[in-house]
Residue, then its C-alpha position, 0 to 999 in steps of 0.5 A: d696511278l703507279r709511278g706515273r702510269a695509269c692503271v686500267a682494270l679489266k673484269i672478265t665474265r665468262t658466259h655459261l650455257d646452263t646453270c649459273p656458276r655464280q649460284n644466282d640464276g637470273c643475274g642477266v649478265c649472259d642473257d642478252l649476249d648476241q655476239p661472241f663478246r662484249l666490251i663495256r666501257d660505259l661509266p654509268t654501267l661500271d661505276v656501281s657501288g658494291k660491284d667489282t667494277g665500282r670497287y676498281l674505280a673507287a680504288g683509283a683505276a683510271e679506266v675500267l673495262w668489263l669483258i663479257v665473253d662466250p668461253a669459245h671466244m676468249g682469245a678474241g675477247v681478250r685481244a679486243a680488251l688489250d687493244a683498248v688499253p693504252r700502251d703505257a698503262i698498267l693492266v690489272a685483269e680479273g679472271n682466271s683464264f686471262k693468262d691463257h690468252v696473253t703472251g709476254d711479261t705478266l705478273t699474276a696475283m691470286a687473291m685468297t680468302d680463308g675459308l672459301e672453296m677454290k674454283d676449278s678455274a683458279r686451280h687451272v692457273i695456280d701453278r702460274v701464280d707469282v704471288f698470293v694476296g690476302n689478309d690471312a696467309t693461312g689459306a695459301d699453299s706456298s709449298n711451291g715457293t710462291p710468296w704471300v703478301e698482305a693486301h695492303q702491300a700488294a701494290n708495292w709488290i707489283v711496282e717492285r716486280l714491274d721495275a725488275l721487268t723493265d730494268 
């Protein structure tokens, strides 16, 4: 809850056709997708300790959605997910390709962890990032003026920017 507005978290998982990009072939996420996308809202499936969706719930998300989508149908999947979000909610979406499929005012934060290799999908959107978030600013390239905030300050930063967008 940010200033009386519910927060909805959206986890996006793009399927793949060959080797698993997560380096763990056999995870099963993509194996049974028999449609262009699936939007999961089932709490027992989502509330799993140690998984991103479980972390969102533990952090206080009012609802978590998990979009599993064939990359060729990203736009339709994102639109379906957006239709499931209450109009007055704040949506936190995890997925580097999300911004390719939305219009209007958005804020984009990129989580940075020192020592991790940046994925190609992250490089694709880095010029559209509004803020880098992490615990150690040494991993961020702020040469373009993009601010860096520590993880514990991210919610305050987002609320300030949302206030500025709605003023």
